[in-house]
C-alpha positions as a Markdown table, in Angstrom:
| # | Residue | x | y | z |
|---|---|---|---|---|
| 1 | Met | -7.0 | -19.3 | -2.1 |
| 2 | Leu | -10.5 | -18.4 | -0.9 |
| 3 | Glu | -9.3 | -15.6 | 1.4 |
| 4 | Arg | -7.0 | -14.3 | -1.3 |
| 5 | Ser | -9.6 | -14.5 | -4.1 |
| 6 | Leu | -12.6 | -12.9 | -2.4 |
| 7 | Thr | -12.1 | -11.0 | 0.9 |
| 8 | Val | -8.5 | -9.8 | 0.3 |
| 9 | Asp | -9.0 | -9.0 | -3.3 |
| 10 | Ala | -12.1 | -6.9 | -2.6 |
| 11 | Leu | -10.3 | -5.0 | 0.2 |
| 12 | Lys | -7.4 | -4.3 | -2.1 |
| 13 | Val | -9.5 | -3.1 | -4.9 |
| 14 | Val | -11.6 | -0.7 | -2.8 |
| 15 | Ala | -8.6 | 0.6 | -0.9 |
| 16 | Ala | -6.7 | 1.3 | -4.1 |
| 17 | Gln | -9.5 | 3.3 | -5.6 |
| 18 | Phe | -9.9 | 5.4 | -2.5 |
| 19 | Ile | -6.2 | 6.2 | -2.5 |
| 20 | Val | -6.2 | 7.2 | -6.2 |
| 21 | Trp | -9.2 | 9.5 | -5.6 |
| 22 | His | -7.5 | 11.0 | -2.6 |
| 23 | His | -4.6 | 12.0 | -4.8 |
| 24 | Phe | -7.0 | 13.3 | -7.5 |
| 25 | Ser | -8.4 | 15.6 | -4.7 |
| 26 | Ala | -4.9 | 16.7 | -3.6 |
| 27 | Tyr | -3.1 | 17.5 | -6.8 |
| 28 | Gly | -3.8 | 19.5 | -9.9 |
| 29 | Pro | -6.0 | 22.3 | -11.2 |
| 30 | Met | -9.0 | 19.9 | -11.7 |
| 31 | Ala | -9.1 | 19.4 | -8.0 |
| 32 | Glu | -9.1 | 23.1 | -7.4 |
| 33 | Ala | -12.1 | 23.5 | -9.8 |
| 34 | Met | -14.1 | 20.7 | -8.2 |
| 35 | Thr | -13.4 | 22.0 | -4.7 |
| 36 | Leu | -15.2 | 25.3 | -5.6 |
| 37 | Ala | -18.3 | 23.3 | -6.5 |
| 38 | Trp | -18.2 | 20.4 | -4.0 |
| 39 | Pro | -16.0 | 21.5 | -1.1 |
| 40 | Gln | -17.3 | 18.9 | 1.4 |
| 41 | Leu | -16.8 | 16.0 | -0.9 |
| 42 | Met | -13.3 | 17.1 | -1.9 |
| 43 | Glu | -12.4 | 17.7 | 1.7 |
| 44 | Trp | -13.6 | 14.2 | 2.7 |
| 45 | Leu | -11.6 | 12.7 | -0.1 |
| 46 | Tyr | -8.5 | 14.6 | 0.9 |
| 47 | His | -8.6 | 13.9 | 4.6 |
| 48 | Tyr | -10.2 | 10.5 | 4.8 |
| 49 | Ala | -9.8 | 8.6 | 1.5 |
| 50 | Arg | -6.0 | 8.3 | 2.2 |
| 51 | Met | -6.8 | 6.3 | 5.3 |
| 52 | Ala | -7.4 | 3.4 | 3.0 |
| 53 | Val | -3.7 | 2.8 | 3.0 |
| 54 | Gln | -4.3 | 1.1 | 6.4 |
| 55 | Val | -6.2 | -1.6 | 4.6 |
| 56 | Phe | -3.1 | -2.2 | 2.5 |
| 57 | Leu | -1.0 | -2.4 | 5.6 |
| 58 | Val | -3.3 | -5.0 | 7.3 |
| 59 | Val | -3.7 | -7.0 | 4.1 |
| 60 | Gly | 0.1 | -6.9 | 3.6 |
| 61 | Gly | 0.7 | -8.3 | 7.0 |
| 62 | Phe | -2.1 | -10.9 | 6.5 |
| 63 | Leu | -0.6 | -12.2 | 3.2 |
| 64 | Ala | 3.0 | -12.1 | 4.5 |
| 65 | Ala | 2.0 | -14.1 | 7.6 |
| 66 | Gln | 0.2 | -16.7 | 5.4 |
| 67 | Ser | 3.3 | -17.1 | 3.3 |
| 68 | Val | 5.4 | -18.1 | 6.3 |
| 69 | Ala | 2.8 | -20.0 | 8.3 |
| 70 | Leu | 4.2 | -23.2 | 9.7 |
| 71 | Lys | 7.4 | -22.8 | 7.7 |
| 72 | Pro | 10.7 | -22.1 | 9.5 |
| 73 | Thr | 12.4 | -18.9 | 8.3 |
| 74 | Thr | 15.9 | -20.2 | 8.3 |
| 75 | His | 17.3 | -17.7 | 5.8 |
| 76 | Pro | 15.6 | -14.3 | 6.5 |
| 77 | Val | 18.0 | -12.4 | 4.3 |
| 78 | Asn | 17.1 | -14.5 | 1.3 |
| 79 | Gln | 13.4 | -13.8 | 2.0 |
| 80 | Met | 14.1 | -10.1 | 2.3 |
| 81 | Ala | 16.0 | -10.1 | -1.0 |
| 82 | Lys | 13.2 | -11.9 | -2.8 |
| 83 | Arg | 10.7 | -9.4 | -1.4 |
| 84 | Tyr | 13.0 | -6.5 | -2.6 |
| 85 | Leu | 13.2 | -8.0 | -6.1 |
| 86 | Arg | 9.4 | -8.5 | -6.1 |
| 87 | Leu | 8.8 | -4.8 | -5.2 |
| 88 | Val | 11.5 | -2.8 | -6.8 |
| 89 | Pro | 11.9 | -3.6 | -10.5 |
| 90 | Ile | 8.4 | -2.4 | -11.4 |
| 91 | Tyr | 8.7 | 0.4 | -8.9 |
| 92 | Val | 11.9 | 1.7 | -10.6 |
| 93 | Leu | 10.2 | 1.5 | -14.0 |
| 94 | Ala | 7.2 | 3.4 | -12.6 |
| 95 | Leu | 9.6 | 6.1 | -11.3 |
| 96 | Ala | 11.1 | 6.4 | -14.7 |
| 97 | Leu | 7.7 | 6.8 | -16.4 |
| 98 | Ile | 6.6 | 9.3 | -13.9 |
| 99 | Ser | 9.8 | 11.3 | -14.2 |
| 100 | Met | 9.3 | 11.4 | -18.0 |
| 101 | Ala | 5.7 | 12.6 | -17.5 |
| 102 | Val | 6.8 | 15.3 | -15.1 |
| 103 | Ala | 9.6 | 16.4 | -17.6 |
| 104 | Val | 7.0 | 16.7 | -20.4 |
| 105 | Ser | 4.5 | 18.6 | -18.3 |
| 106 | Arg | 6.9 | 20.9 | -16.4 |
| 107 | Asp | 6.3 | 23.9 | -18.7 |
| 108 | Ala | 2.6 | 23.6 | -18.3 |
| 109 | Ile | 2.4 | 23.1 | -14.5 |
| 110 | His | 3.7 | 25.6 | -12.1 |
| 111 | Ala | 2.8 | 24.2 | -8.7 |
| 112 | Ser | 4.7 | 23.1 | -5.6 |
| 113 | Trp | 3.3 | 19.6 | -5.7 |
| 114 | Leu | 5.2 | 18.8 | -8.9 |
| 115 | Pro | 8.5 | 17.0 | -8.1 |
| 116 | Ser | 11.7 | 18.7 | -9.0 |
| 117 | Glu | 13.9 | 17.3 | -11.7 |
| 118 | Pro | 15.5 | 14.2 | -10.1 |
| 119 | Ser | 19.2 | 13.7 | -9.7 |
| 120 | Trp | 20.9 | 10.3 | -10.2 |
| 121 | Leu | 21.6 | 10.1 | -6.5 |
| 122 | Gln | 18.0 | 10.8 | -5.7 |
| 123 | Phe | 16.9 | 8.1 | -8.1 |
| 124 | Leu | 19.3 | 5.7 | -6.6 |
| 125 | Ala | 18.1 | 6.4 | -3.1 |
| 126 | His | 14.5 | 5.7 | -4.3 |
| 127 | Gly | 15.7 | 2.4 | -5.8 |
| 128 | Leu | 17.3 | 1.4 | -2.5 |
| 129 | Leu | 14.1 | 2.4 | -0.7 |
| 130 | Leu | 16.1 | 4.9 | 1.4 |
| 131 | His | 14.9 | 8.3 | 0.0 |
| 132 | Asp | 12.9 | 9.3 | 3.1 |
| 133 | Leu | 15.7 | 8.2 | 5.5 |
| 134 | Leu | 18.3 | 10.1 | 3.5 |
| 135 | Gly | 16.1 | 13.2 | 3.2 |
| 136 | Phe | 15.4 | 13.2 | -0.6 |
| 137 | Glu | 12.2 | 14.6 | -2.1 |
| 138 | Ala | 9.8 | 11.9 | -3.2 |
| 139 | Leu | 9.5 | 11.4 | -6.9 |
| 140 | Thr | 5.9 | 10.1 | -6.7 |
| 141 | Ser | 3.1 | 10.1 | -4.2 |
| 142 | Gly | 3.4 | 6.3 | -3.4 |
| 143 | Ala | 7.2 | 6.1 | -2.9 |
| 144 | Trp | 7.0 | 6.1 | 0.9 |
| 145 | Tyr | 4.7 | 3.1 | 1.0 |
| 146 | Val | 7.1 | 0.8 | -1.0 |
| 147 | Ala | 9.9 | 1.5 | 1.5 |
| 148 | Ile | 7.6 | 0.9 | 4.5 |
| 149 | Asp | 6.2 | -2.3 | 3.0 |
| 150 | Phe | 9.7 | -3.6 | 2.7 |
| 151 | Gln | 10.7 | -2.5 | 6.2 |
| 152 | Leu | 7.6 | -4.2 | 7.7 |
| 153 | Tyr | 8.3 | -7.4 | 5.8 |
| 154 | Ala | 11.9 | -7.4 | 6.8 |
| 155 | Leu | 11.0 | -6.9 | 10.4 |
| 156 | Leu | 8.5 | -9.8 | 10.3 |
| 157 | Met | 11.1 | -12.1 | 8.7 |
| 158 | Leu | 13.6 | -11.3 | 11.5 |
| 159 | Leu | 10.9 | -12.0 | 14.1 |
| 160 | Cys | 10.1 | -15.3 | 12.4 |
| 161 | His | 13.8 | -16.2 | 12.3 |
| 162 | Val | 14.5 | -15.4 | 16.0 |
| 163 | Trp | 11.2 | -16.9 | 17.2 |
| 164 | Asp | 10.6 | -19.4 | 14.5 |
| 165 | Asn | 7.3 | -21.1 | 13.7 |
| 166 | Ala | 8.3 | -24.2 | 15.7 |
| 167 | His | 7.4 | -22.0 | 18.6 |
| 168 | His | 4.6 | -20.2 | 16.9 |
| 169 | Lys | 2.8 | -19.4 | 20.2 |
| 170 | Arg | 5.8 | -17.4 | 21.3 |
| 171 | Leu | 6.1 | -15.7 | 17.9 |
| 172 | Ser | 2.5 | -14.7 | 18.0 |
| 173 | Met | 3.0 | -13.2 | 21.5 |
| 174 | Val | 6.0 | -11.2 | 20.3 |
| 175 | Val | 4.2 | -9.8 | 17.3 |
| 176 | Ala | 1.2 | -8.9 | 19.5 |
| 177 | Leu | 3.5 | -7.1 | 22.0 |
| 178 | Leu | 5.2 | -5.2 | 19.2 |
| 179 | Ser | 1.9 | -4.3 | 17.6 |
| 180 | Ala | 0.6 | -3.1 | 21.0 |
| 181 | Ala | 3.7 | -1.0 | 21.5 |
| 182 | Ser | 3.1 | 0.6 | 18.2 |
| 183 | Met | -0.6 | 1.3 | 19.0 |
| 184 | Trp | 0.1 | 2.8 | 22.4 |
| 185 | Gln | 3.3 | 4.7 | 21.7 |
| 186 | Phe | 5.1 | 4.7 | 18.4 |
| 187 | Asn | 2.0 | 5.2 | 16.2 |
| 188 | Arg | 1.4 | 8.4 | 18.1 |
| 189 | Met | 4.8 | 9.9 | 17.3 |
| 190 | Asp | 4.6 | 11.5 | 13.8 |
| 191 | Glu | 8.3 | 11.9 | 13.5 |
| 192 | Leu | 8.6 | 8.1 | 13.2 |
| 193 | Asp | 6.4 | 7.8 | 10.1 |
| 194 | Met | 9.4 | 6.8 | 8.0 |
| 195 | Trp | 10.0 | 3.7 | 10.1 |
| 196 | Ala | 8.3 | 0.3 | 10.2 |
| 197 | Ile | 7.5 | 0.6 | 13.9 |
| 198 | Tyr | 5.1 | 3.5 | 13.3 |
| 199 | Phe | 3.0 | 1.3 | 11.0 |
| 200 | Phe | 3.4 | -2.0 | 12.8 |
| 201 | Ala | 0.1 | -1.5 | 14.7 |
| 202 | Ala | -1.8 | -2.1 | 11.4 |
| 203 | Tyr | 0.6 | -4.6 | 9.9 |
| 204 | Gly | 0.8 | -6.6 | 13.1 |
| 205 | Leu | -3.0 | -6.9 | 13.3 |
| 206 | Gly | -2.9 | -8.3 | 9.8 |
| 207 | Val | -0.3 | -10.9 | 10.8 |
| 208 | Leu | -2.2 | -11.9 | 13.9 |
| 209 | Ala | -5.4 | -12.1 | 11.8 |
| 210 | Ala | -3.8 | -14.7 | 9.5 |
| 211 | Trp | -2.4 | -16.7 | 12.4 |
| 212 | Ala | -5.7 | -16.6 | 14.4 |
| 213 | Lys | -7.0 | -19.5 | 12.5 |
| 214 | Arg | -4.0 | -21.8 | 13.3 |
| 215 | Ser | -4.9 | -22.5 | 16.8 |
| 216 | Pro | -7.3 | -21.4 | 19.7 |
| 217 | Phe | -4.3 | -19.9 | 21.5 |
| 218 | Glu | -3.4 | -17.6 | 18.6 |
| 219 | Asn | -7.1 | -16.8 | 18.2 |
| 220 | Arg | -7.0 | -15.5 | 21.7 |
| 221 | Val | -3.8 | -13.6 | 21.1 |
| 222 | Phe | -5.5 | -11.8 | 18.2 |
| 223 | Trp | -8.6 | -10.8 | 20.3 |
| 224 | Ile | -6.5 | -9.7 | 23.2 |
| 225 | Thr | -4.5 | -7.5 | 20.8 |
| 226 | Ala | -7.7 | -6.2 | 19.3 |
| 227 | Gly | -8.8 | -5.3 | 22.9 |
| 228 | Leu | -5.5 | -3.5 | 23.4 |
| 229 | Ala | -6.2 | -1.6 | 20.2 |
| 230 | Leu | -9.6 | -0.4 | 21.6 |
| 231 | Gly | -7.7 | 0.8 | 24.7 |
| 232 | Ala | -5.2 | 2.7 | 22.6 |
| 233 | Leu | -8.1 | 4.3 | 20.7 |
| 234 | Trp | -9.7 | 5.3 | 24.0 |
| 235 | Val | -6.4 | 7.0 | 25.1 |
| 236 | Glu | -6.1 | 8.7 | 21.7 |
| 237 | Tyr | -8.5 | 8.2 | 18.9 |
| 238 | Arg | -7.0 | 7.6 | 15.5 |
| 239 | Thr | -9.1 | 7.0 | 12.4 |
| 240 | Arg | -6.3 | 5.1 | 10.8 |
| 241 | Leu | -6.0 | 2.7 | 13.7 |
| 242 | Ser | -9.8 | 2.1 | 13.9 |
| 243 | Leu | -9.9 | 1.3 | 10.2 |
| 244 | Ala | -7.0 | -1.1 | 10.6 |
| 245 | Leu | -8.7 | -2.8 | 13.5 |
| 246 | Ile | -12.0 | -3.2 | 11.6 |
| 247 | Thr | -10.2 | -4.6 | 8.6 |
| 248 | Ala | -8.3 | -7.2 | 10.7 |
| 249 | Val | -11.4 | -8.2 | 12.6 |
| 250 | Trp | -13.3 | -8.7 | 9.3 |
| 251 | Leu | -10.5 | -11.0 | 8.1 |
| 252 | Val | -10.8 | -13.1 | 11.2 |
| 253 | Ile | -14.6 | -13.4 | 11.4 |
| 254 | Lys | -15.3 | -13.6 | 7.6 |
| 255 | Pro | -16.9 | -17.1 | 7.1 |
| 256 | Lys | -15.5 | -19.4 | 4.5 |
| 257 | Gly | -17.6 | -20.6 | 1.6 |
| 258 | Ala | -17.3 | -22.1 | -1.8 |
| 259 | Val | -15.7 | -20.1 | -4.6 |
| 260 | His | -18.0 | -19.6 | -7.5 |
| 261 | Trp | -16.2 | -17.7 | -10.2 |
| 262 | Thr | -18.2 | -15.1 | -12.0 |
| 263 | Pro | -17.2 | -12.4 | -14.5 |
| 264 | Ile | -17.4 | -9.8 | -11.7 |
| 265 | Lys | -15.2 | -11.9 | -9.3 |
| 266 | Arg | -12.7 | -12.4 | -12.1 |
| 267 | Ala | -12.6 | -8.7 | -12.8 |
| 268 | Val | -12.1 | -8.0 | -9.1 |
| 269 | His | -9.3 | -10.6 | -9.0 |
| 270 | Arg | -7.5 | -8.8 | -12.0 |
| 271 | Leu | -8.0 | -5.4 | -10.4 |
| 272 | Ser | -6.6 | -6.7 | -7.1 |
| 273 | Asn | -3.5 | -8.1 | -8.9 |
| 274 | Ser | -2.9 | -4.8 | -10.6 |
| 275 | Ala | -3.5 | -2.7 | -7.4 |
| 276 | Tyr | 0.3 | -2.4 | -6.7 |
| 277 | Val | 1.1 | -1.1 | -10.2 |
| 278 | Leu | -2.0 | 1.2 | -10.0 |
| 279 | Phe | -0.6 | 2.6 | -6.7 |
| 280 | Leu | 2.8 | 3.2 | -8.3 |
| 281 | Thr | 1.8 | 4.8 | -11.6 |
| 282 | His | -1.4 | 6.8 | -11.1 |
| 283 | Phe | 0.5 | 9.9 | -10.1 |
| 284 | Gly | 1.9 | 10.1 | -13.6 |
| 285 | Ile | -1.6 | 10.2 | -15.1 |
| 286 | Ile | -2.5 | 13.0 | -12.7 |
| 287 | Val | 0.5 | 15.0 | -13.9 |
| 288 | Leu | -0.3 | 14.5 | -17.6 |
| 289 | Ala | -4.0 | 15.2 | -17.1 |
| 290 | Ser | -3.2 | 18.4 | -15.2 |
| 291 | Ala | -0.9 | 19.5 | -18.0 |
| 292 | Leu | -3.6 | 18.8 | -20.6 |
| 293 | Trp | -6.1 | 20.8 | -18.5 |
| 294 | Asn | -3.7 | 23.8 | -18.5 |
| 295 | Trp | -2.8 | 23.4 | -22.2 |
| 296 | Cys | -6.5 | 23.4 | -23.1 |
| 297 | Gln | -7.3 | 26.3 | -20.7 |
| 298 | Ala | -10.2 | 24.3 | -19.5 |
| 299 | Ser | -12.5 | 25.5 | -16.7 |
| 300 | Gly | -15.5 | 24.6 | -14.7 |
| 301 | Pro | -16.3 | 21.9 | -12.1 |
| 302 | Val | -18.3 | 19.7 | -14.5 |
| 303 | Thr | -15.5 | 19.7 | -17.0 |
| 304 | Ala | -13.0 | 19.0 | -14.2 |
| 305 | Leu | -15.1 | 16.0 | -13.0 |
| 306 | Ala | -15.4 | 14.6 | -16.5 |
| 307 | Met | -11.7 | 14.9 | -17.1 |
| 308 | Thr | -10.8 | 13.5 | -13.7 |
| 309 | Gly | -13.1 | 10.5 | -14.4 |
| 310 | Leu | -11.4 | 9.9 | -17.7 |
| 311 | Ala | -8.0 | 10.2 | -16.1 |
| 312 | Trp | -9.1 | 7.7 | -13.4 |
| 313 | Leu | -10.2 | 5.2 | -16.1 |
| 314 | Cys | -6.8 | 5.7 | -17.7 |
| 315 | Cys | -5.1 | 5.0 | -14.3 |
| 316 | Val | -7.0 | 1.7 | -13.9 |
| 317 | Ala | -6.4 | 0.6 | -17.5 |
| 318 | Leu | -2.7 | 1.5 | -17.3 |
| 319 | Gly | -2.3 | -0.4 | -14.0 |
| 320 | Met | -3.9 | -3.6 | -15.5 |
| 321 | Phe | -1.9 | -3.3 | -18.7 |
| 322 | Leu | 1.5 | -2.8 | -17.0 |
| 323 | His | 0.8 | -5.6 | -14.4 |
| 324 | Glu | -0.1 | -8.2 | -17.0 |
| 325 | Lys | 2.3 | -7.2 | -19.8 |
| 326 | Val | 5.2 | -5.9 | -17.8 |
| 327 | Glu | 5.2 | -6.7 | -14.1 |
| 328 | Val | 4.4 | -10.4 | -14.4 |
| 329 | Pro | 6.9 | -11.1 | -17.2 |
| 330 | Leu | 9.5 | -8.9 | -15.4 |
| 331 | His | 8.9 | -10.8 | -12.1 |
| 332 | His | 9.3 | -14.2 | -13.8 |
| 333 | Trp | 12.5 | -13.0 | -15.5 |
| 334 | Val | 14.0 | -11.6 | -12.3 |
| 335 | Ser | 13.0 | -14.8 | -10.4 |
| 336 | Gln | 14.7 | -17.0 | -12.9 |
| 337 | Lys | 17.9 | -14.9 | -13.0 |
| 338 | Ser | 18.1 | -14.8 | -9.2 |
| 339 | Lys | 17.6 | -18.5 | -8.5 |
| 340 | Arg | 21.3 | -19.1 | -8.5 |
| 341 | Phe | 21.7 | -16.7 | -5.5 |
| 342 | Phe | 18.9 | -17.8 | -3.3 |
């Protein structure tokens, strides 16, 4: 609970905000106006803030590994199905909301970044998390991550099933080898960026970070893998891999302490819980804010910054509202209805 409440929550909140601001720097007329006044800041947000997704990958592996720690994965398909039902219902709802926002704004925005009107087949491919593999245009900026998260989780479940936790030393070594293979080879092949193996370098480090505290052997496996990551960075430096490594190392060395709940920590916890919905829905706010900017014929970098700040607050508020009022009840309802199958 401690790791989840403090370290992991803080990492998720900071990473989520960086990703949102990356997209604010990438899309819309407000970004163009701000770039004229603050080109270096906007360039940094565009090129580097997106790297925060590596934090999500490491944290995702960390939490998934904690959930299966010392528990045999006898029914991996059931685990995959539960993960799919955890990710997809709110994701599909977010896609529907974003598609409506795009439809309302289409006449006001004439830009290549605006998604085309979706077909039912395209929407189905998104719901099945296959849109990248089938070559469909993404309906939102975060669609790729949902598919990758599911692929990575499914791969981990398969590994845990084949090398179950009764032989956790062997399982840790397999995860380390696969993570090293990703670092040294697959993560350097951009054409693989729609497959789990491309991202397993970061995800695997998160898994090993969670297991490092189970035994001295697994602690050594983590640090050996971290050393291999440094070697991979020496061969070809990648900012995304260095950030993943730093995040995983911090999760391992962060000392434990007593949890003293404060209003700030409670706020961080709520923001962390809503990070997934924020990730899914903020693109719709960017679309609506861009349309409003064009409708009002606004101009100037200060106005653009003020409107972007307001849109950012709307993104955060919408994420928290949808998480607490829609995602949580929807997840409970889906879990109850699916109990008979799993």
